[in-house]
TIVO-2410 file (N, C-alpha, C; in nm, 3 decimals):
# residues 85
REC num residu      c1      c2      c3 atome chaine
REC   1      E  11.611  21.420   8.934     N      A
REC   1      E  11.648  21.340   9.050    CA      A
REC   1      E  11.572  21.208   9.046     C      A
REC   2      K  11.644  21.100   9.060     N      A
REC   2      K  11.585  20.966   9.050    CA      A
REC   2      K  11.510  20.930   9.179     C      A
REC   3      D  11.394  20.867   9.160     N      A
REC   3      D  11.314  20.818   9.272    CA      A
REC   3      D  11.380  20.693   9.330     C      A
REC   4      T  11.420  20.698   9.456     N      A
REC   4      T  11.482  20.582   9.521    CA      A
REC   4      T  11.400  20.533   9.640     C      A
REC   5      T  11.279  20.586   9.656     N      A
REC   5      T  11.195  20.547   9.768    CA      A
REC   5      T  11.109  20.427   9.731     C      A
REC   6      P  11.119  20.317   9.807     N      A
REC   6      P  11.035  20.201   9.777    CA      A
REC   6      P  10.887  20.235   9.798     C      A
REC   7      P  10.798  20.172   9.722     N      A
REC   7      P  10.655  20.200   9.738    CA      A
REC   7      P  10.604  20.146   9.871     C      A
REC   8      E  10.503  20.215   9.926     N      A
REC   8      E  10.441  20.163  10.047    CA      A
REC   8      E  10.366  20.034  10.011     C      A
REC   9      L  10.352  19.947  10.109     N      A
REC   9      L  10.278  19.822  10.089    CA      A
REC   9      L  10.212  19.787  10.220     C      A
REC  10      D  10.083  19.819  10.230     N      A
REC  10      D  10.006  19.791  10.350    CA      A
REC  10      D   9.916  19.672  10.324     C      A
REC  11      L   9.925  19.572  10.412     N      A
REC  11      L   9.843  19.452  10.396    CA      A
REC  11      L   9.726  19.453  10.493     C      A
REC  12      A   9.612  19.410  10.444     N      A
REC  12      A   9.498  19.385  10.532    CA      A
REC  12      A   9.518  19.247  10.593     C      A
REC  13      D   9.432  19.209  10.686     N      A
REC  13      D   9.441  19.074  10.741    CA      A
REC  13      D   9.423  18.972  10.629     C      A
REC  14      V   9.509  18.871  10.628     N      A
REC  14      V   9.497  18.763  10.531    CA      A
REC  14      V   9.392  18.666  10.585     C      A
REC  15      K   9.289  18.641  10.504     N      A
REC  15      K   9.182  18.552  10.546    CA      A
REC  15      K   9.214  18.410  10.500     C      A
REC  16      S   9.195  18.314  10.590     N      A
REC  16      S   9.232  18.176  10.565    CA      A
REC  16      S   9.108  18.087  10.560     C      A
REC  17      Y   9.102  18.003  10.457     N      A
REC  17      Y   8.993  17.905  10.441    CA      A
REC  17      Y   9.058  17.771  10.405     C      A
REC  18      G   9.125  17.708  10.503     N      A
REC  18      G   9.193  17.580  10.477    CA      A
REC  18      G   9.320  17.601  10.397     C      A
REC  19      S   9.311  17.572  10.265     N      A
REC  19      S   9.428  17.590  10.178    CA      A
REC  19      S   9.413  17.712  10.087     C      A
REC  20      I   9.303  17.788  10.106     N      A
REC  20      I   9.277  17.906  10.024    CA      A
REC  20      I   9.292  18.030  10.112     C      A
REC  21      F   9.362  18.130  10.060     N      A
REC  21      F   9.388  18.252  10.134    CA      A
REC  21      F   9.348  18.372  10.049     C      A
REC  22      I   9.287  18.471  10.112     N      A
REC  22      I   9.252  18.595  10.043    CA      A
REC  22      I   9.345  18.703  10.095     C      A
REC  23      V   9.426  18.757  10.003     N      A
REC  23      V   9.527  18.857  10.037    CA      A
REC  23      V   9.482  18.990   9.978     C      A
REC  24      G   9.478  19.091  10.062     N      A
REC  24      G   9.438  19.224  10.014    CA      A
REC  24      G   9.524  19.330  10.078     C      A
REC  25      G   9.525  19.445  10.015     N      A
REC  25      G   9.602  19.556  10.070    CA      A
REC  25      G   9.603  19.674   9.976     C      A
REC  26      R   9.704  19.758   9.995     N      A
REC  26      R   9.713  19.880   9.916    CA      A
REC  26      R   9.861  19.918   9.901     C      A
REC  27      S   9.893  19.969   9.781     N      A
REC  27      S  10.025  20.025   9.755    CA      A
REC  27      S  10.003  20.159   9.685     C      A
REC  28      E  10.113  20.220   9.641     N      A
REC  28      E  10.095  20.348   9.573    CA      A
REC  28      E  10.031  20.324   9.436     C      A
REC  29      P   9.946  20.416   9.391     N      A
REC  29      P   9.883  20.401   9.259    CA      A
REC  29      P   9.989  20.385   9.151     C      A
REC  30      G   9.965  20.290   9.061     N      A
REC  30      G  10.058  20.265   8.952    CA      A
REC  30      G  10.165  20.161   8.982     C      A
REC  31      A  10.177  20.119   9.107     N      A
REC  31      A  10.276  20.017   9.142    CA      A
REC  31      A  10.230  19.881   9.088     C      A
REC  32      R  10.326  19.799   9.051     N      A
REC  32      R  10.298  19.662   9.006    CA      A
REC  32      R  10.302  19.572   9.128     C      A
REC  33      I  10.197  19.493   9.149     N      A
REC  33      I  10.189  19.403   9.263    CA      A
REC  33      I  10.200  19.260   9.214     C      A
REC  34      E  10.282  19.181   9.281     N      A
REC  34      E  10.292  19.038   9.254    CA      A
REC  34      E  10.273  18.963   9.385     C      A
REC  35      I  10.196  18.855   9.378     N      A
REC  35      I  10.180  18.767   9.493    CA      A
REC  35      I  10.227  18.629   9.450     C      A
REC  36      N  10.328  18.577   9.519     N      A
REC  36      N  10.392  18.450   9.484    CA      A
REC  36      N  10.431  18.447   9.336     C      A
REC  37      G  10.482  18.560   9.287     N      A
REC  37      G  10.533  18.568   9.150    CA      A
REC  37      G  10.428  18.594   9.044     C      A
REC  38      E  10.300  18.601   9.081     N      A
REC  38      E  10.193  18.623   8.984    CA      A
REC  38      E  10.141  18.766   8.994     C      A
REC  39      Q  10.135  18.835   8.880     N      A
REC  39      Q  10.089  18.974   8.881    CA      A
REC  39      Q   9.943  18.982   8.922     C      A
REC  40      V   9.912  19.085   9.000     N      A
REC  40      V   9.778  19.105   9.054    CA      A
REC  40      V   9.720  19.233   8.995     C      A
REC  41      K   9.592  19.230   8.960     N      A
REC  41      K   9.522  19.350   8.911    CA      A
REC  41      K   9.504  19.446   9.028     C      A
REC  42      T   9.540  19.572   9.006     N      A
REC  42      T   9.523  19.673   9.110    CA      A
REC  42      T   9.420  19.776   9.065     C      A
REC  43      E   9.356  19.836   9.162     N      A
REC  43      E   9.260  19.943   9.135    CA      A
REC  43      E   9.336  20.075   9.117     C      A
REC  44      A   9.266  20.178   9.071     N      A
REC  44      A   9.330  20.308   9.046    CA      A
REC  44      A   9.391  20.367   9.173     C      A
REC  45      D   9.334  20.335   9.290     N      A
REC  45      D   9.387  20.389   9.416    CA      A
REC  45      D   9.500  20.304   9.474     C      A
REC  46      G   9.540  20.197   9.403     N      A
REC  46      G   9.650  20.112   9.449    CA      A
REC  46      G   9.605  19.992   9.531     C      A
REC  47      S   9.475  19.977   9.554     N      A
REC  47      S   9.427  19.863   9.633    CA      A
REC  47      S   9.422  19.737   9.546     C      A
REC  48      F   9.431  19.622   9.613     N      A
REC  48      F   9.430  19.493   9.543    CA      A
REC  48      F   9.373  19.384   9.633     C      A
REC  49      T   9.322  19.280   9.569     N      A
REC  49      T   9.277  19.159   9.638    CA      A
REC  49      T   9.308  19.042   9.547     C      A
REC  50      K   9.358  18.934   9.606     N      A
REC  50      K   9.393  18.814   9.528    CA      A
REC  50      K   9.366  18.691   9.611     C      A
REC  51      T   9.309  18.590   9.549     N      A
REC  51      T   9.289  18.460   9.612    CA      A
REC  51      T   9.408  18.371   9.576     C      A
REC  52      V   9.467  18.310   9.678     N      A
REC  52      V   9.584  18.224   9.660    CA      A
REC  52      V   9.552  18.087   9.716     C      A
REC  53      Q   9.582  17.982   9.639     N      A
REC  53      Q   9.565  17.847   9.690    CA      A
REC  53      Q   9.702  17.782   9.702     C      A
REC  54      L   9.728  17.725   9.820     N      A
REC  54      L   9.855  17.655   9.846    CA      A
REC  54      L   9.824  17.508   9.867     C      A
REC  55      S   9.909  17.421   9.812     N      A
REC  55      S   9.879  17.278   9.816    CA      A
REC  55      S   9.955  17.203   9.925     C      A
REC  56      K  10.068  17.257   9.970     N      A
REC  56      K  10.150  17.185  10.068    CA      A
REC  56      K  10.098  17.211  10.211     C      A
REC  57      D  10.066  17.104  10.283     N      A
REC  57      D  10.020  17.117  10.421    CA      A
REC  57      D  10.130  17.173  10.511     C      A
REC  58      G  10.088  17.242  10.616     N      A
REC  58      G  10.182  17.294  10.715    CA      A
REC  58      G  10.209  17.442  10.693     C      A
REC  59      W  10.316  17.491  10.758     N      A
REC  59      W  10.353  17.633  10.749    CA      A
REC  59      W  10.411  17.666  10.613     C      A
REC  60      S  10.373  17.781  10.561     N      A
REC  60      S  10.422  17.827  10.432    CA      A
REC  60      S  10.425  17.981  10.434     C      A
REC  61      F  10.478  18.040  10.328     N      A
REC  61      F  10.482  18.185  10.317    CA      A
REC  61      F  10.408  18.230  10.191     C      A
REC  62      I  10.337  18.342  10.203     N      A
REC  62      I  10.284  18.412  10.087    CA      A
REC  62      I  10.371  18.536  10.072     C      A
REC  63      E  10.425  18.555   9.952     N      A
REC  63      E  10.517  18.665   9.927    CA      A
REC  63      E  10.447  18.771   9.843     C      A
REC  64      I  10.442  18.894   9.896     N      A
REC  64      I  10.377  19.006   9.828    CA      A
REC  64      I  10.483  19.109   9.796     C      A
REC  65      R  10.491  19.146   9.667     N      A
REC  65      R  10.595  19.238   9.621    CA      A
REC  65      R  10.530  19.355   9.547     C      A
REC  66      A  10.569  19.477   9.583     N      A
REC  66      A  10.524  19.598   9.513    CA      A
REC  66      A  10.646  19.661   9.446     C      A
REC  67      R  10.632  19.696   9.317     N      A
REC  67      R  10.742  19.758   9.242    CA      A
REC  67      R  10.688  19.883   9.174     C      A
REC  68      D  10.753  19.997   9.197     N      A
REC  68      D  10.708  20.121   9.133    CA      A
REC  68      D  10.773  20.137   8.996     C      A
REC  69      A  10.734  20.245   8.926     N      A
REC  69      A  10.783  20.268   8.789    CA      A
REC  69      A  10.934  20.288   8.783     C      A
REC  70      S  10.997  20.329   8.893     N      A
REC  70      S  11.142  20.349   8.896    CA      A
REC  70      S  11.218  20.221   8.929     C      A
REC  71      G  11.144  20.110   8.955     N      A
REC  71      G  11.208  19.983   8.986    CA      A
REC  71      G  11.233  19.959   9.134     C      A
REC  72      N  11.189  20.051   9.220     N      A
REC  72      N  11.204  20.030   9.365    CA      A
REC  72      N  11.104  19.925   9.411     C      A
REC  73      E  11.146  19.843   9.508     N      A
REC  73      E  11.062  19.732   9.553    CA      A
REC  73      E  11.041  19.733   9.703     C      A
REC  74      T  10.922  19.687   9.742     N      A
REC  74      T  10.892  19.656   9.881    CA      A
REC  74      T  10.842  19.513   9.883     C      A
REC  75      L  10.894  19.433   9.975     N      A
REC  75      L  10.858  19.291   9.984    CA      A
REC  75      L  10.804  19.262  10.123     C      A
REC  76      R  10.692  19.191  10.129     N      A
REC  76      R  10.636  19.144  10.256    CA      A
REC  76      R  10.616  18.993  10.243     C      A
REC  77      R  10.650  18.923  10.350     N      A
REC  77      R  10.625  18.777  10.356    CA      A
REC  77      R  10.528  18.754  10.470     C      A
REC  78      H  10.420  18.684  10.439     N      A
REC  78      H  10.318  18.655  10.540    CA      A
REC  78      H  10.316  18.504  10.564     C      A
REC  79      R  10.339  18.463  10.688     N      A
REC  79      R  10.344  18.321  10.722    CA      A
REC  79      R  10.202  18.271  10.744     C      A
REC  80      V  10.168  18.159  10.681     N      A
REC  80      V  10.034  18.101  10.690    CA      A
REC  80      V  10.044  17.952  10.719     C      A
REC  81      F   9.938  17.897  10.775     N      A
REC  81      F   9.930  17.753  10.799    CA      A
REC  81      F   9.826  17.695  10.704     C      A
REC  82      V   9.869  17.595  10.627     N      A
REC  82      V   9.784  17.534  10.524    CA      A
REC  82      V   9.725  17.403  10.578     C      A
REC  83      E   9.593  17.392  10.570     N      A
REC  83      E   9.523  17.269  10.608    CA      A
REC  83      E   9.436  17.224  10.492     C      A
REC  84      N   9.478  17.118  10.424     N      A
REC  84      N   9.397  17.062  10.317    CA      A
REC  84      N   9.300  16.961  10.376     C      A
REC  85      P   9.174  16.964  10.329     N      A
REC  85      P   9.074  16.871  10.383    CA      A
REC  85      P   9.103  16.727  10.348     C      A
***
């Protein structure tokens, strides 16, 4: 029987430092995590942390995607405000 259940994707609070954001959370162990299209290193328990820098001032989105071995996906979009000094 094929796995059709998307992986869980729980996000911690996104921390903001002007134009730099720290994104962390947890998915199922073995899931591939991408943030804004870039693969993120995950721990054995499925947790991850990634620093993201955005250059465009104003409102923007950080896109977090979890994909399990069967190809099922969960997508979260987090809206952030970018302030460059």
